C-alpha positions in Angstrom: -0.1 -0.2 0.1 1.0 3.5 -1.1 -0.2 6.9 0.1 1.0 10.0 -2.1 0.0 13.3 -1.2 0.6 16.2 -4.0 0.7 20.0 -3.2 2.3 23.3 -4.8 -0.7 23.9 -7.3 -2.2 27.1 -7.6 -2.2 30.2 -9.9 0.5 31.7 -12.2 1.3 33.6 -15.3 2.2 32.3 -18.5 6.0 32.0 -18.9 6.8 31.7 -15.2 7.3 28.5 -13.0 6.0 26.2 -10.8 7.4 23.4 -8.7 4.6 20.8 -7.4 5.5 18.1 -4.6 4.6 14.4 -4.3 5.2 13.0 -0.4 5.3 8.8 -0.7 4.5 6.7 2.5 3.7 3.6 3.2 5.3 0.6 1.6 7.7 1.5 -1.1 10.7 0.0 -2.7 13.4 0.6 -5.3 11.5 -1.5 -7.9 8.7 1.3 -8.3 8.4 3.5 -11.1 6.7 7.2 -10.2 5.1 9.5 -12.5 3.2 12.6 -13.2 -0.6 13.0 -15.1 -2.6 15.4 -15.6 -6.1 15.8 -17.0 -7.6 19.2 -18.5 -11.9 20.1 -18.3 -13.3 18.0 -20.2 -10.5 16.0 -21.7 -8.5 12.1 -20.9 -6.0 12.1 -18.2 -2.6 12.5 -20.0 0.6 10.8 -19.0 3.4 13.2 -19.2 6.5 12.2 -17.1 8.1 9.4 -15.2 11.3 8.4 -13.4 12.9 5.3 -11.6 12.7 5.5 -7.6 15.8 4.5 -7.7 16.9 7.9 -9.3 17.8 6.6 -12.5 16.1 7.3 -16.1 13.5 9.7 -16.6 10.9 10.3 -19.5 8.7 13.5 -21.0 6.0 13.8 -23.0 6.5 15.9 -26.1 4.0 18.8 -24.7 6.5 19.2 -21.8 9.9 17.8 -23.2 12.2 20.7 -22.3 10.0 22.5 -19.8 9.1 20.2 -17.4 11.8 18.4 -14.6 10.8 15.3 -12.4 13.3 14.5 -9.5 13.2 13.4 -6.3 15.2 13.6 -2.7 16.0 11.2 -0.1 12.7 12.0 2.0 10.5 10.1 -0.3 9.3 13.1 -2.1 9.3 13.1 -5.9 9.3 16.9 -7.5 7.6 18.2 -10.9 9.7 21.6 -11.8 7.4 22.9 -14.1 9.1 26.1 -16.4 8.1 28.4 -19.2 4.1 28.0 -18.1 1.4 27.9 -21.0 -2.1 28.7 -20.3 -2.6 25.0 -22.1 -0.7 23.6 -19.1 -3.7 24.0 -17.2 -4.9 21.0 -15.3 -5.4 19.3 -12.7 -2.1 17.5 -12.1 -1.7 13.8 -10.3 1.5 11.9 -8.8 1.4 8.4 -9.2 3.1 5.4 -8.7 3.7 2.0 -10.8 4.9 -1.6 -9.3 5.2 -2.9 -13.0 8.9 -2.3 -13.0 11.4 0.2 -12.1 11.4 2.6 -14.7 7.6 2.1 -16.2 6.4 4.4 -19.5 2.6 4.2 -19.7 -0.7 4.7 -18.1 -1.3 1.6 -16.2 -0.1 3.2 -12.7 -1.3 1.6 -9.4 -1.7 4.3 -6.8 -2.7 7.8 -7.2 -2.5 11.0 -5.2 -5.7 13.1 -4.7 -4.2 15.6 -7.9 -3.7 19.7 -7.2 -5.2 22.4 -9.7 -2.2 24.5 -11.9 -3.7 27.3 -13.6 -1.9 29.5 -16.3 -3.2 32.9 -17.0 -2.3 34.9 -20.4 
């Protein structure tokens, strides 16, 4: 069992930056993959980035590559640094964990946070 708690969402203007945090607790181990998803109003949930819990490779969707950075620290926290934000980045952002492998690229994650709202104004 894994619990994920997100924080850091809010309102920013286009071109600005924001950092989201995801605190993980419960049963965790190095084989987990950690990811971030987002869902805009009226649209499907999109997979945008992932990192190995061990701090190995990373993946970014084309929509955020070069602007967003996923990372983790030694206190069981995963971060999403978002730079050069655009109005189309407006969405609810979800932290997620997968037990399918140490680095899993896809939509079938097992555990989810509650989501945090990010709004980017023009």
